[in-house]
N, C-alpha and C positions, 0 to 999 in steps of 0.2 A: 660897770667897767673895770674898780677897781681889783674884782676876784677874777676876770681875766689874765689882766695883768699878771697878778700873784701866779696864777697858775703859769703862763707863761715863762715866768721868769723861772719858775721852780724847774720846767722843763728842761728848758735852755740849759741850766746852771749844770744840770745830770748828764745831758746829754755831752755838753762842753769839755767838761772832768771826764768822762768817757773817753769822748775822743783823741786826749793827751793819752791814753794807753790802748792807744790802733785802731779806737773806731772810726767808723764816717759817718759823717753829721752833716746832714740838709734839713732845710723846712720849707715852710710857707708862712705866711700870714695874708690876710686877704679879706677886705671888708665888702659887703655885699648891699646893695640898695635895691628893692624891686615897687616900683611905679605901676598902682594899679588903675586902668582907666576907666571904672564906673567906681560908684558908691557903692560900699560895703552891702550886700545883701543881711547880715544878721548884726545883731547888737554887739558891740564890743570889739568888733572890727576896726581897721587904721586905712587910712586909703593907700600907706605908702610900710615898707618894711624895713631897717636896716638892722643889720647885723654883722658881727666881725668873729673871724675861726682863724686857727691855726693848726695847722700838722706838720707835726716834726718827724723825723727818719733816725734813725742810727742802726750801721749796718758792722757788723763784723767778725771776720772770720778768725775761726782758733786754730782751724788747720786746711789743707787742700778739699778734706773730705768733711768739715762741721763748719756751719755758719749759723749765725743768728742776725733778725731784722727783729726792732722793733719802731713800731706808729705810731703814735697816739695822735687822737683829733680831738680838738675842742669848740664850739661852737656858744658866742652867746649873742641872743638875739631879744631888740630891746623890747618888741609888741608880745611876742608870743612866748609865754614861760616854760612849751612842751618843744619848741624848737631850742630851747639854751640846752642842750648836750655835750656828752661827751663819751665816746668812746674809741677801745685800742682796736685800729684797724687789723694791725698783724701786731703777734709777739710771738715771733715762729723759729725751729731749730729743724734745719735741715743737714742731714747726713747723708751723703751723696758716697755708695758704693761703686764697683765695676760695674754691678748688674740690679742695681737696687737703688733707691731713694725712700728713706725715711723720714716726714718730717711730723713733728709734736707741737702743740701750740694753739697760738689764734692766727687766722691767714683768709685770705681772698682768693678765691676760687671764680673765673669766670667761664662760663658754655656761654656760643652759640655766636653764629657769625651773621646773620640780618641787623637791617639797619632800625627799623621801624619797633620792633617789638622781639625780646628774647626766652622765648618759650622756654627753653629747655634748660635757663639760666637759674639753678635751685639749690647750690649748696650755702648761699650767703642769703641773710636774710635782708629785703629792701630798707634802707631808710629813707621813709619818705616823705620827710619832713627836709629833707637835703633838698630834692627835685622830684618832679614828676613821672621823669622817665623810666623810674626804676632801676639806673644804671651805678646810683651811690649805694652803697652795701655797707652793712656792719659787720665786724671783724667775727670769724665763727668759730670756736673751739672745736679743733680736730686732731685725731691720728691718721698719718695719711700715708700710703705706701704706690709707690711710681714703679713697674715692673715694663723694660724697652722689650719690645717684641719684633719680629721683621716689619721693617716700615711702618712702625707706631709704637703705640705704648699702653699702656693697661694701668690705671689709676683707681684705686680702693681708699675709701673713704669712712671712718668713725667716730660719729660727733656725738657725743655726750651732754649735750646740754644745747637747750634753744633757746634763739634769740625773738623776740618778741617783735612785731614790726611798728617803727615811730609813725605817729600821727599828730597833725597841726593841732591847737589845742583850739580853746574856744573863743579865742581872740585871736588866733590866725585864720589868714586867709588859706584859700585853697581846701577848704573843707567841707562836709555835706550839711545839709540845715540842722540836722541833729549830730551833739559832737560825739564822737568813739572815744569811749573811754579804757584809757590803755591803761589802767590800775586795777580792773577786773576781769581779766581775758579768762574765758572758758577753753578748755581744753577736753578733749575727747579721752583721752588716755591718762590712767590718774598719777600716773607720774609727771605728768604735767610739764614743766622745762626741763625735767633730766632723763627723757625715754630718749633711749640708744638710736640715732638714727642710723644707717650705713648708705651706700651707694657707690656703686662700680662703672667705670668708662672705657671704651676700647676706641682709640682714636687711629686713623689708618691714613696713608699718604700715600695715594700711586701716580706720578709723574703730574698732570693741574688735575690731580682732583684729591678732597681731602674728606673725608666723613667720621663719624664717630655715632657710635650706639651706650645711651647711657639707662640705668635703672636704679631709683631712688626708690627708699622707703623709709617712711619715718614721718615724722610731725610736716605738716603742710605750709610751708611758708606762704602762701596765699592767704589769708585769714577770710572765713564767711565772715557774714556781721548779723550777728542777734539783737532782736529790741529787749531792752532792759531797763528797768525802773529803780533810779535810787529814791533817798528820801524827800528828794526837790524836785525831780523833774526828769524825763526821759530820755534814756543816753542807748546809741549802738553801743556792744561789746562784742571786741574781737574775738573769732571763733574759732580753734587748729585743730583740725580732724587729722586722723591717720590716715596716709593716703601711700598709693604706690604710684610711681609715674615713669612709664618707659618713652624712652628720647631719642631723638634722630637728626643729625644736622651733618649738614654737607655743602660743600661749594665746589665750584668747578671754574676754571682759569684759562681761555681760549682767547689769543690777543686781546682786542681791548675789552675783552666782555670777560664780567663774575658774576657767576651766577650762585643764589645762595638759598636754602632750603633750610627750616624748622620744621618738627613736627612732634606731637608729646600725645601720649594716652594715659590718661590718671583715673584714678580708679579712689574711688571714698572719699572726694570732694561736695560739701553742701553748694547747692548752687545758689543765685541770688534770691528765691524764696523758699533754701534751706530746707531741699529734698537734695537727697543724697542722688548724684547724678554719673556715671562714668562715662567719659567724653573724653573726643579728641579735639586739636587745633591745629594749624597749621599755619606757617608766614612765609611766606617765599616768593622771590623774586629775583630779581637781577640790576647792577650797576655798569652802565656803559661810560669807559673814558675815554676821552678826548687828549690829549696830550697837545702840549705845546703850540694853543691855537692861536690863529690870525698870530702865528709866526712871532710870539713870545713865551715868556717860560711858564705861562698860567695854563693849567691842568682844570678841566671841565669833567664831572662827573653826571650823568642823569641816571637817577632812582625808580626803578617803578616795584613795588611788592603790593599782596594782596595778604589780607589779614584773615585769618575764618577758626570762627569757635564754634563744634555743633550744638553748643547750650544757646546761641543767636540771643533772642530775649533775655535769657536766662543766665546769662554770662557775667561775671563779675567785674568785669571792663566795658567800657562803652567802647571800645576796641575789638567788637567781634563779627566784624563782617566789612572791613574797609579797603579800600585801595590807598596806596601812598604813591605819593607822585614828588621827587624832589630833586633837587640840584645840588653837587657839593664842588664850589669853587676854591682851588687851589693856586695863590699868586706864587708860589714857591721864590717868594724874597726873602730879603735877610730879617724882617719882625717874624717869617713864619705867617701871614696870614692867609682866615682860613674861612668860605661862610657856605654856611651847610643852610639851605633850605627845606623843608617838608609839605605836603599839603596830604591831608590824611583825611579822607573824604568817607562819609556811611554809605553804603551801598543801598538803603532801602529807606533813605532820609534825606532831606537835606543838611544833615551834621556836620558840621568838619569841624577839623581842627589848624592851625597856620604854625608851625613853628619856625623862628628864624635864628639863627645862631651866628654871631663873629667876634673870630678871636686873634687877637695878636700879640707878640712880645716886644716891648719894647726897650732896648738895650739887653741885656745878659738878665737883670736881674728884677723886670718889672712883666705881668703879663696882665692886659685889657680883656675882659670879655662882654660880649653884649647877647643877652638874649630875650626873642618875645616868642609869648603864645598866646593864642587868641582862643577862644570857644563859639563857633558860631552855628544856630542854627539846630541845637539841644532841647529837645520836648521836655517841659515842667513833669514834675512828678504832684498828682494830688496825696499820695499818701506810700506810705513806706510800706504798706499789704500791698501794692499793686505796682509796685516800682520793678522796670525793665530798663536793660542794659543801658539803651541809648539814652535813658533819663539819667542816668549819673552823672552826664555832663551837664544836663541841667543844671545839677547841682553848684555848677561852677560858672554860669552864666556871666556873673559879675567880674567874675575874676582875672581880665585879661591882663595882661602885664608885662612891664619893659623891667630887665634885670639888669643892672650893672655892675660888676665884681672888678677890682684891682687886686691882683696878687702880687706880694714881693718875694721873691726868693733869696734864700742864701746857704 
């Protein structure tokens, strides 16, 4: 506890001092509690998980053309040492000219349009110990160039350093039966994390339609998994291959309908049985929004999406052939209350997930978030060698949880 207090004090003093010199300073401190509905499946795990975290932000404009943003993050977890971690989400200088923008430093870049899965989002590494939805990302060192074109933008990225994915430790929940050894990753390229990755993305807008074409070449952000043996036990090691990925994303708005599509074609990624598969995957569907329902200020969105991965049983995710049905209820009140519910059903088994999210603000400084995640019907696996994609969800069969998070903004 004292260690995180010291870190918060040091960061706060540093940024407050900077604010006196024309910097804009804000931040959030939040506490998180996860309550698991079932007894743990593996030794060393607990029935609940507590942590506290802080994220600060400092922003400064040196001129109309030059700005800098710094966003550090730190979490202290009281059950899982692997989940206690810090990261620089952003430390990014941006120069904006009349026909070009140049950025350098650590930044976060998001690609994608669908709700259930972001196939094309490949610039930043997933911070998997923060959340299972893969929406929390580690900061990525980069040099970026943005060029405006007619009705769109061309973005070019050079990434000289790779960030490894985070995973729960031996005492953490939401992990496979065999611990993933993050201390001994395996790389295909001899340069390891220093391989120079690059990407380019073309984005265009036409009336109610937006689409983007992207290409990435370098170290894959999604690790394949290989069996490894230490001196004392069997573990899984993350393997980072060299890949090429072609991506396409699009959305179309017409009246109350929002149609969405993401698709990729990837080369060089080993599948679940560690055989290299060139494959395509697609996620797409729609969101239909009903405004001011029942003569109230409430809006209700209906979400329907499909997920398909050509590798099917050999995919690296349990969501490889699924149907997603959900609803988003926005109350449009002073508390900014919103409720999201998603049912993710496997197409060829009884396996499904239920995701519930509730968020609201209390006053100007407090945010309260509730999240529930349930796994059901996933088949078990007798051995790692015979593992199939649907059985990945079975590794978490005891890990249904309710998460309560309270954040204070300043």
